[in-house]
C-alpha positions in Angstrom: -13.0 5.9 -11.8 -14.3 2.8 -10.0 -18.2 2.9 -9.4 -19.0 3.0 -5.7 -21.6 0.4 -6.2 -18.8 -2.1 -7.1 -16.2 -0.9 -4.6 -14.5 -2.7 -1.8 -13.2 0.6 -0.4 -14.8 4.1 -0.5 -13.0 7.0 0.7 -15.4 10.0 1.1 -14.3 13.6 1.8 -11.3 12.9 4.0 -9.8 16.1 5.4 -6.9 16.4 7.9 -5.9 19.6 9.7 -2.9 20.2 11.9 -3.8 23.4 13.7 -4.4 26.1 11.2 -2.9 24.2 8.3 -5.1 21.8 6.2 -2.8 19.1 4.7 -5.5 17.4 2.5 -9.1 18.3 2.0 -12.2 16.5 0.5 -10.3 13.4 -0.6 -12.6 10.9 -2.2 -12.0 7.8 -4.4 -13.0 4.2 -4.6 -11.2 0.9 -5.1 -12.5 -2.3 -6.6 -11.8 -5.6 -5.0 -8.5 -7.0 -6.4 -7.2 -3.6 -7.7 -3.7 -2.5 -7.1 -3.6 1.3 -6.9 -0.6 3.6 -6.4 -0.8 7.0 -4.6 1.8 9.4 -5.9 2.5 13.1 -5.2 5.2 15.5 -4.0 6.7 15.3 -0.6 4.5 16.9 2.1 1.2 16.4 0.3 0.0 14.0 3.1 0.3 10.6 1.5 1.4 8.7 4.6 -1.1 10.6 6.7 -3.9 9.7 4.3 -2.9 6.0 4.4 -3.0 6.1 8.2 -6.5 7.7 8.2 -7.7 4.9 5.9 -6.1 2.4 8.2 -8.1 3.8 11.1 -4.9 5.0 12.9 -5.8 8.7 12.9 -9.0 9.4 14.5 -8.7 13.2 14.0 -9.4 13.0 10.3 -12.8 14.2 9.1 -14.7 12.3 6.5 -15.4 8.6 6.2 -13.9 5.3 5.2 -16.3 2.5 4.1 -15.3 -1.1 3.5 -18.1 -2.8 1.5 -20.4 0.1 2.5 -19.6 -0.5 6.2 -18.1 2.6 8.0 -14.7 1.9 9.6 -14.2 3.7 12.9 -10.7 2.3 13.9 -8.2 -0.4 13.0 -9.6 -3.5 11.5 -8.4 -7.0 10.8 -9.8 -6.4 7.3 -7.2 -3.7 6.6 -3.6 -4.6 6.8 -0.7 -2.1 7.0 2.9 -2.4 5.8 5.4 0.4 6.6 8.6 1.6 5.0 10.6 -0.3 7.5 9.7 -4.0 8.4 9.2 -3.0 12.0 9.7 -6.7 13.2 9.8 -7.3 16.9 13.5 -8.3 17.5 12.8 -10.7 20.4 10.3 -12.7 18.5 11.1 -15.4 15.8 10.0 -14.9 12.1 7.0 -17.1 12.7 5.9 -15.4 15.8 6.3 -12.0 14.1 4.1 -13.1 11.3 1.4 -14.5 13.5 1.6 -11.6 16.0 -2.0 -10.4 15.3 -3.1 -13.7 16.8 -0.9 -13.4 19.8 2.8 -13.1 20.5 3.5 -16.9 20.5 1.3 -18.2 17.8 4.0 -19.0 15.2 2.8 -22.6 15.1 -0.3 -21.6 13.2 -0.4 -23.5 9.9 -1.0 -20.3 8.0 2.5 -19.1 8.9 4.4 -21.9 7.1 2.2 -21.4 4.0 2.9 -17.6 4.0 6.6 -18.1 4.6 6.8 -20.4 1.6 4.7 -17.9 -0.5 7.1 -15.1 0.1 10.0 -17.4 -0.9 11.6 -18.0 2.6 10.7 -21.6 3.4 12.2 -23.0 6.5 13.1 -19.6 8.2 10.4 -19.5 10.8 12.7 -20.0 13.7 15.1 -17.2 12.7 15.3 -13.9 14.6 15.0 -10.6 12.7 18.7 -9.7 13.2 19.6 -12.7 11.1 17.6 -11.4 8.1 18.7 -9.1 5.2 16.6 -6.0 4.4 14.9 -7.8 1.6 14.2 -10.9 3.7 12.8 -8.8 6.5 10.4 -6.9 4.2 9.2 -10.3 2.8 8.4 -11.3 6.4 6.6 -8.0 6.8 4.4 -8.8 3.7 3.7 -12.2 5.2 2.7 -10.6 8.5 0.5 -8.1 6.6 -1.4 -11.0 4.9 -1.6 -13.2 8.0 -5.1 -11.9 9.1 -6.3 -12.3 5.5 -7.2 -8.7 5.1 -9.4 -7.5 2.2 -7.3 -4.4 1.8 -3.5 -4.0 2.1 -2.0 -0.6 2.6 1.7 -0.2 1.8 3.7 3.0 2.7 6.7 3.0 0.4 7.4 -0.7 1.2 10.4 -1.2 -1.1 12.2 2.1 -0.6 14.9 0.8 1.7 16.1 -1.9 -0.5 18.4 -2.2 -3.6 17.0 -2.2 -7.2 17.4 -6.0 -7.7 15.8 -6.8 -4.4 13.0 -4.2 -5.1 12.3 -6.0 -8.4 12.0 -9.3 -6.6 9.7 -7.9 -4.0 7.5 -6.4 -6.6 7.0 -9.8 -8.1 6.3 -11.2 -4.7 3.7 -8.5 -4.1 2.0 -9.2 -7.4 1.8 -12.9 -6.8 0.5 -12.5 -3.3 -2.3 -10.1 -4.1 -3.4 -12.2 -7.0 -3.2 -15.4 -5.0 -5.2 -14.0 -2.1 -7.6 -11.7 -4.1 -6.2 -8.8 -2.0 -6.9 -5.1 -2.9 -3.8 -3.0 -2.4 -3.1 0.8 -2.1 0.5 1.8 -2.2 2.4 5.0 -1.8 5.0 5.4 -4.4 7.7 7.9 -5.3 9.1 5.8 -8.2 6.8 6.3 -11.1 8.2 3.2 -13.0 7.3 1.1 -10.0 3.9 2.6 -10.0 3.5 1.7 -13.7 4.8 -1.8 -13.1 2.5 -2.6 -10.3 -0.7 -0.6 -10.7 -4.1 -0.9 -12.3 -4.5 2.8 -11.5 -2.4 5.8 -10.2 -4.0 8.5 -8.0 -2.1 11.8 -8.2 -2.1 14.1 -5.2 -1.6 17.7 -5.8 1.0 19.7 -3.7 0.1 21.0 -0.4 0.8 24.6 0.6 0.1 26.9 3.6 -3.2 27.9 1.9 -3.8 25.2 -0.6 -4.6 21.7 0.7 -3.7 18.6 -1.3 -6.4 16.9 -3.2 -6.8 14.0 -5.7 -6.0 15.9 -9.0 -5.8 12.8 -11.4 -6.9 9.2 -11.6 -5.0 7.5 -14.4 -5.8 4.0 -15.4 -3.1 1.6 -16.5 -4.6 -0.8 -18.9 -1.3 -2.7 -20.0 -1.5 -6.4 -19.4 0.9 -8.3 -17.0 3.7 -9.1 -16.9 4.8 -5.6 -18.0 8.1 -4.7 -19.6 8.9 -1.1 -18.9 11.1 -1.1 -22.0 8.1 -1.6 -24.1 7.4 1.5 -26.3 3.7 1.3 -25.2 4.8 1.9 -21.6 6.5 5.1 -22.7 3.2 6.6 -23.5 1.8 5.7 -20.2 4.8 7.1 -18.5 4.4 10.4 -20.4 0.7 10.5 -19.4 1.6 10.1 -15.7 4.3 12.7 -16.0 1.9 15.1 -17.7 -0.7 14.5 -14.9 2.0 15.2 -12.2 3.2 18.4 -14.1 -0.3 19.6 -14.3 -0.9 19.3 -10.6 2.1 21.2 -9.8 1.1 24.3 -11.6 
């Protein structure tokens, strides 16, 4: 596990209750600068709720989130968030959607053209969201998430709504962007192969029950070099380790 002294992000003892039910309890982990970490676990274990808490979007979560040892007490430009759906504003152009954090009509910012090119959509800044395919819209969402140059990018199942070919392309785009910008990324994933392909580490959340809150049960490091070929026999051993870790948490 990453040493807190070398961490960009420290999550300490996060606990979230909904009435009498505790969804997750005492969740703690750290992320180093530049790491890509996947968060996996069964449905209902609080993955999206945990991500919103880290983003500062859920003030009713107990515990603390620190970015370079500084407590975070609400949304911050240093933490970007990308959701399952692109959530683009339909009345704004691609460029104005990307630059929305700076104001609703700031699409002429030079960073926009650079980001549009980086996500593989040069010249599309004047288009409206309704003119985009699902994969194109998610690329725009990636560009928007990086516009404020966040230190940490949180992604909640960002590629779940696209086909397999588009998903593979978006994975390559995400890897290239995080490497180019030195961005740390924390992703929610259900697809274990995608977690293996993208991640430096995989955090496994245990199931949540009425009397059993979810916790971080395993922290599995993926040391394979990139680019990774999931057909490589060495990846099978890593896949088995990940499956074993998930099976143990379900007991």
